[in-house]
C-alpha positions as CSV (number, residue, x, y, z in Angstrom):
1,M,16.1,23.5,10.5
2,K,18.6,22.2,8.0
3,I,18.1,18.6,9.3
4,R,14.3,18.8,8.6
5,I,15.1,19.6,4.9
6,L,18.1,17.2,4.7
7,I,16.3,14.1,5.9
8,P,13.5,14.1,3.2
9,A,16.0,14.9,0.5
10,L,18.2,11.9,1.6
11,M,15.2,9.6,1.8
12,L,14.2,10.6,-1.7
13,I,17.8,10.0,-3.0
14,L,17.9,6.6,-1.3
15,C,14.5,5.7,-2.7
16,L,15.5,6.7,-6.2
17,A,18.7,4.6,-5.8
18,A,16.7,1.6,-4.5
19,A,14.2,2.0,-7.3
20,A,16.9,1.8,-9.9
21,S,18.4,-1.3,-8.3
22,A,14.9,-2.9,-7.8
23,A,13.6,-2.2,-11.3
24,E,14.8,-5.5,-12.6
25,S,13.4,-7.6,-9.7
26,A,10.0,-5.7,-9.3
27,P,6.9,-7.2,-10.9
28,S,5.8,-5.5,-14.1
29,S,2.3,-4.9,-12.7
30,P,0.8,-4.7,-9.3
31,E,-1.3,-7.8,-10.0
32,G,1.8,-9.9,-10.8
33,E,1.3,-13.7,-11.0
34,C,-1.1,-14.4,-8.1
35,S,-4.7,-15.0,-7.2
36,A,-5.4,-11.5,-5.9
37,I,-9.0,-10.3,-5.5
38,P,-9.7,-8.0,-8.4
39,W,-10.7,-4.4,-7.6
40,G,-14.5,-4.0,-7.5
41,A,-15.0,-7.8,-7.1
42,P,-18.1,-8.6,-5.1
43,I,-17.7,-9.9,-1.6
44,S,-19.7,-13.0,-2.6
45,A,-16.8,-14.1,-4.9
46,V,-14.3,-14.2,-2.0
47,E,-13.9,-17.5,0.0
48,E,-12.9,-17.9,3.6
49,I,-13.4,-14.3,4.6
50,T,-13.7,-13.1,8.3
51,Y,-15.3,-9.8,9.3
52,S,-12.9,-7.5,11.2
53,H,-14.5,-4.0,11.6
54,T,-16.4,-1.2,9.9
55,V,-15.1,2.4,9.3
56,A,-17.1,5.1,7.5
57,G,-19.4,2.5,5.9
58,V,-16.5,0.3,4.6
59,R,-16.5,-3.2,6.0
60,F,-13.1,-4.7,6.6
61,Y,-12.2,-8.4,6.4
62,T,-9.3,-10.7,6.6
63,V,-9.1,-13.3,3.9
64,K,-7.6,-16.7,4.5
65,K,-7.8,-18.3,1.1
66,T,-6.2,-15.6,-1.0
67,E,-2.5,-15.1,-0.7
68,P,-1.4,-11.4,-0.6
69,C,0.4,-10.4,-3.8
70,W,3.1,-8.0,-4.8
71,I,4.1,-5.6,-2.0
72,F,1.6,-7.1,0.3
73,Q,3.8,-10.2,0.7
74,I,6.0,-8.3,3.2
75,Q,6.9,-10.6,6.1
76,G,4.8,-9.9,9.1
77,A,2.3,-7.8,7.2
78,N,-1.3,-7.6,8.5
79,V,-3.5,-7.3,5.4
80,T,-7.2,-6.4,5.5
81,Y,-9.6,-5.9,2.6
82,G,-12.2,-3.2,2.6
83,F,-15.6,-3.6,0.8
84,S,-17.8,-0.6,0.0
85,R,-21.3,-1.4,-1.3
86,G,-20.3,-5.0,-1.3
87,K,-17.3,-4.6,-3.7
88,L,-13.5,-4.6,-3.1
89,Y,-12.7,-0.9,-2.4
90,S,-9.4,-1.0,-0.4
91,V,-6.5,-3.1,0.7
92,L,-4.7,-2.0,3.9
93,V,-1.3,-3.3,5.0
94,E,0.3,-2.7,8.4
95,V,3.8,-3.8,9.3
96,D,5.2,-3.2,12.8
97,K,8.8,-3.9,12.0
98,A,9.4,-3.6,8.3
99,Q,12.8,-4.6,7.1
100,D,12.3,-3.4,3.6
101,V,10.7,0.1,3.8
102,K,13.0,1.3,1.0
103,Q,12.3,-1.7,-1.1
104,V,8.5,-1.2,-0.8
105,V,8.8,2.5,-1.7
106,A,11.1,1.6,-4.6
107,T,8.6,-1.0,-5.9
108,L,5.7,1.5,-5.7
109,M,7.9,4.1,-7.5
110,D,8.7,1.5,-10.2
111,S,5.0,0.9,-10.8
112,Y,3.6,4.4,-10.2
113,G,6.4,6.9,-10.6
114,L,7.6,9.6,-8.2
115,P,5.2,10.1,-5.2
116,D,4.1,13.3,-3.5
117,H,6.0,13.3,-0.2
118,K,5.5,15.1,3.1
119,Q,6.3,14.6,6.8
120,S,3.8,14.8,9.6
121,D,3.9,13.8,13.2
122,G,7.0,11.6,12.9
123,W,5.7,9.9,9.7
124,D,6.9,10.1,6.2
125,E,3.9,10.0,3.9
126,Y,4.1,9.1,0.2
127,R,1.1,9.4,-2.2
128,W,0.5,8.1,-5.7
129,E,-2.5,8.4,-7.9
130,T,-3.6,6.7,-11.1
131,D,-6.8,6.7,-13.1
132,D,-8.3,4.0,-10.9
133,L,-6.2,4.0,-7.6
134,K,-5.1,6.2,-4.8
135,I,-2.1,4.8,-2.9
136,K,-0.8,6.1,0.4
137,L,2.3,4.8,2.2
138,K,3.2,6.0,5.7
139,S,6.5,5.2,7.2
140,Q,7.7,5.8,10.7
141,F,11.6,5.8,10.5
142,A,12.1,5.6,14.3
143,T,10.1,2.4,14.7
144,D,10.2,0.9,11.1
145,R,6.4,0.8,11.0
146,I,4.7,1.1,7.7
147,K,1.1,1.5,6.7
148,I,0.0,1.1,3.1
149,G,-3.5,1.9,1.8
150,M,-4.7,1.3,-1.7
151,Y,-8.1,2.6,-2.7
152,Y,-10.2,1.9,-5.8
153,K,-11.4,5.3,-7.0
154,P,-14.6,4.2,-8.8
155,L,-16.0,3.1,-5.5
156,M,-15.1,6.3,-3.5
157,S,-17.9,8.2,-2.0
158,G,-19.4,10.7,-4.4
159,E,-18.2,9.0,-7.5
């Protein structure tokens, strides 16, 4: 029982230490200096896009011409873009063997503050929320897998 409490506490301490050391190297904003697709941009504005799948009315695509920015530049990351009602609604990133899970969490903490944290089914889950974005990072310590989802709130169902 003590280990179940100790592990999240140690992870949070490590994340805070990593955030402090990463603060100087992290970009000042999520957009950074890149040609990212702006939130809410119409799908017609995106070049070299390939359909992947649809989930709950959101159509997901891979984009060849746009370089992933900021945390999405993780080596080996699989980035997909979700469009709801024809506009950019979500960016999903999956990494099977992430070498920088702590750095990614630290970068998100630097930009969005301390997350809500919980553990579920072998995954650590971190959540942030701003006026326009919901961000969720799931990390599986045993396999170094991470999943990151960013969602543009103005396009969420019911809003």
